[in-house]
C-alpha positions, 0 to 999 in steps of 0.5 A: 499499500502507499503511504497516504502522506503526500511529500510537500513539493519544492520550488526551483530555488529549494531543488537547487539549494538542496543539491548545492547542500545549502540551506534555503535562506543562506548565501551560496557562496560563503554558506554562512551569511544570511541571504539578502539578495536572490539572482535568478535561482541563487541567493547571496549575501550584500559582500558575495553578490558585489564580489560575484557581480566584479567577477562577472564584469572582469570576466565580460571585459576580459572575453572582449579583448581577446587579443593580447594587449601591447600598448594600452588603449583609450577607452570612452564610457558611454554614461547616461546617468542610469543605473547600468551606464552608472555602475559601468563607470564605477566598475571600471574605477575598480577595475583600472584602480591596479595595487601598487604591487601590480601597478609597479609590474611591467610585465603585467600592463594596464590595458586601459591608458586612460579613462573618458567619461561622455554624455549626451543631454536630452534636456531639450526633449523632455516633457515641459511641466505645467506652466513651463515655456519649452525653452526654459527646459533646457536651462531648469533640467540640463542634466550636463553638470551632474554629468560632469560633477560625478566624472568629476569624482573619478578624475576622468576626463569629462566629453558632454554635448547636447542632443540638439548638436546631432545639426552642428557641422561639427558633428561629423566625420570630417567636422565642417560638413556646412550641409544638411539633406532635405527629403523629397517624394518622387511622387506628387501629392496628389498622387500618394494615396493613388498610385498603387505603389510606395513613393520612393524617397529622394535627398537634396544636398542643401549648403547651409552657407546657401544664404551667405555670399562665403564660407566665413560669413556663413552664420552658426545655428543658434541652439534654440534653431538646433532644437527646432530642426530637431522638433520638427524632425520627430514632429514628422515622425507619425509613430513613437517607435519611428521617433525613438528609432530615429533619435536612436540613431542620433545617439549612435552618431554624437558617441561615435563621434565623441569617441573620436574627438577623445582619441579612444579605440574602444567605446563602452556601452552600459547595456544590461543583459535586459537591455540586450534582450529586450533590443533583440526583439525589438530589433527583429521586429523593426526589422533591423535584424541584418544589423542585430550582431553589430549590435547586441554582441559582447565586442562589435568592431563595426565602426571604423577606427573604433571598438564597441564593447558591452561589458555588463551583457551578462548583468541583469537590470536588477543587478545593477540597480541592486549594485548601485543601491549597495554603493550609494551611486548617485543617478541622474533622474531624467536621464533619457527622453520620453517621447509619449508626450509629442504623440498627440493624442489623450489615449496611451500610445506604446512603441514596439521597444515599451511592449518588448520591455514589458513582454521581457520582464513579464515573462522574466518573471514567471522563467527567469532563465529567459533573458538569458535565453534570448541573448545565448541564441542572438550571439549565435548570430555571426556578422555580415560580410559588409564594408564601412564606406558602404554603411547607410546613411541613416543609422550608419549600420550596414547595408544589404544588397537589393533591399529595396527589390525585395521589399517591392515584392514582398509588399502590397501596396494596392487592394484587391478591388483597385488593382483593375483601376490602377491598371486602366490609369497607369495604360492611360498615362502611358498612352498620353505620354507615348503621344508626345514621343518620337514619331521617327527612329532618327533623331533628325525627324522628330515630330517637333513643332512650335507647339511642342517642344522636340521629345529629344530636347525634352527627355535630357531636360528632365534627366539634367534636372533631375540629377542635378538638384536630387539623388535617390535617398532609399537605395542607399538605406538599409531595410530596417531604416527604409521600413521606419521612414515609412511611418513619416508625414509624406502628405507634408512633404515636398514633391518632386516637381515642388523641389524645382523651386529652390526657395521653397525646397529650403523652406520645407524643414519639417525633413532636413536630416542632419550634417551627417546624413548628408555627408555620408550620402555624399560619400556614398555617391564616390565624392571625396567631399561637399565642394566636389560634390557642388562642383560637379552638380553646378556643372551638369546643371543647367545655368538658365532654362532654355525656351522649346521653341527658341531650342527649335528655332536654333535647329532649323535656323540655317534652313530659314529665308531670312525675311525683308525686316530681317535683311534691313 
C-alpha cells in the first residue's frame, strides 16, 4: 500500500539549494551568512553579491579583449545617468585601480591607458512641466553639470554634448560639413494615395551657407534653431516607434564622434542583459535583423577605428540596480528623453520598444532564464560581410544588397479591387505620354513643332534637372531604415516637382536630416568632399532654362529664309 502522506512540493530555488547542500535562506557562496539578494535561482549576501558581480564584469571585459595587450588603449564610457551606465563607470574605476605591486610590474601592463566619460544631454526633449515654457527646460533641467560632477569624482576626462548638436556641422567625420539633406518624394501629393506604389524618397544636399556670400560669413545655427529642427523632424514621424528609432540613431552617431574626438579606440556601453534581450526582440520586429549582431554583441568592430564593447552583457538590470544601491551611487533622474508626450492623442501610445520591455520583463518573472536564453540565441549570429564605406546614411549600419527590390516584391501596396482601376489609369497615362513621343527612330526626323518641344530635348532636360537637384535616398538605406521611414508624414513633404523651386526646398525644414547624413550620402555617391559634389553638380546643371521654341528655332536656323525686316 502506498503512503497517504504527500510529500511537500519544492520550488526551483529550494531544489537547487538542496542540490548544493545549502540551507535555504543562506548565501550560496560563503554558506554562512544569511542571504539578502536573490538573483535568478541563486541567493547571496551583500559582500558575496558584490564580488560575484565584479567577477562577471571582469570576465566579460576579458572576453571582449581576446587579443594580447601590447600598448594600453583609451576607452570612452557612455554615461547616460541610469543605473546601468552608472555601474559601468564605478566598475571600471575598481578594475582600473590596480594595487601598487601590480601597477609597478612591467610584465603586466595596464589594459587601458586613459578612461574618458561622455554624456548626451537630452533635456530639450523632456516633457515641459505645467506652466513651463519649452525653451526654459534646457536651462532648468539640464543633466550636463550633474554628469560632469560624477565624472570629476573619479578624476576622469569628461566630454559632453547636447542631442540638438546633431545639426552642428562640427559633429561629422570631416568636422566642417556645411550641408544638410532635405527629403522629398518622387510622387506629387495628389498621387500619394492613388498611385498604388510606395513613393521613393529623394534627398537634396543643401549647403547651410547657401544664403551667405562666403563660407566665412555663414551664420551658425543658434541652440534654439537646432532644437526646432530636431523637434520638427521628430514631429514629422507619425508613430512613437519611428521617433525613438530616429533618436537612437542620433545618439549612436554622437557617441561615435565623442569617442573619436577623445582619441579613444574603444567605446564601452552600459547595456545590461535585460536591455540586450529587449533590444534583440525589438530589432527583429522593426526589420533590423541584418545589423543585429553588431548592435547586441559583446564586441563589435563595425565602426571604423573604434571598437564597441558591452561589458555588462551578462548582468541583469535588477543586479545593477542593487549594485548602485549598495554602493550609494548617485543617479541622474531624467537621463533619457521619453517621447510619449509628443504624440498628439489622449490615448496611451506604446512603441514596439515599450511593448517588448513589458513582454520580456513580465515573462522573466515567471521564467527567470528568459533573458539569458534570448541573449545566448542571438549570440550565435555572425556579423554580415559588409564594408563600412557602404554604410547606411541614417543609422550608419551595414546595408544589404537588393533591399528595395526585395521589399517591393513582398509588400502589397494596392487593394485587390483597385488593381484593375490602377492598371487602366496607368495605361491611359502611358498612352498620353506616348503621344508626345518621337515618331521617328532618327533624331533628325523628330515630330517637334512650334506648339510642342522636341521629345529629345524634353527628355534630356528632365534628366539633367533631376540629377542635378536630387539623388535617390531610398536606395542608400538599409532595410530597417527604409521600413522605419514609411511612417513619415509624406503628405506634408515636398514632391520632386515642387523641389524645382529652390526657395520651396529650403523652406521645408520638417524633413531636414543632420549634416552627418548628408556627408554619408555624398561619400556613398563617390565624392570626397562637399566642394567636389557642388562642383560636379553645378557643372552638370543647366545655367538657365531654355525655351523649347527657341531650341527648335536654333536647330532649323540654317533652313529658314530671312524676311525683309531681318535683311534691313
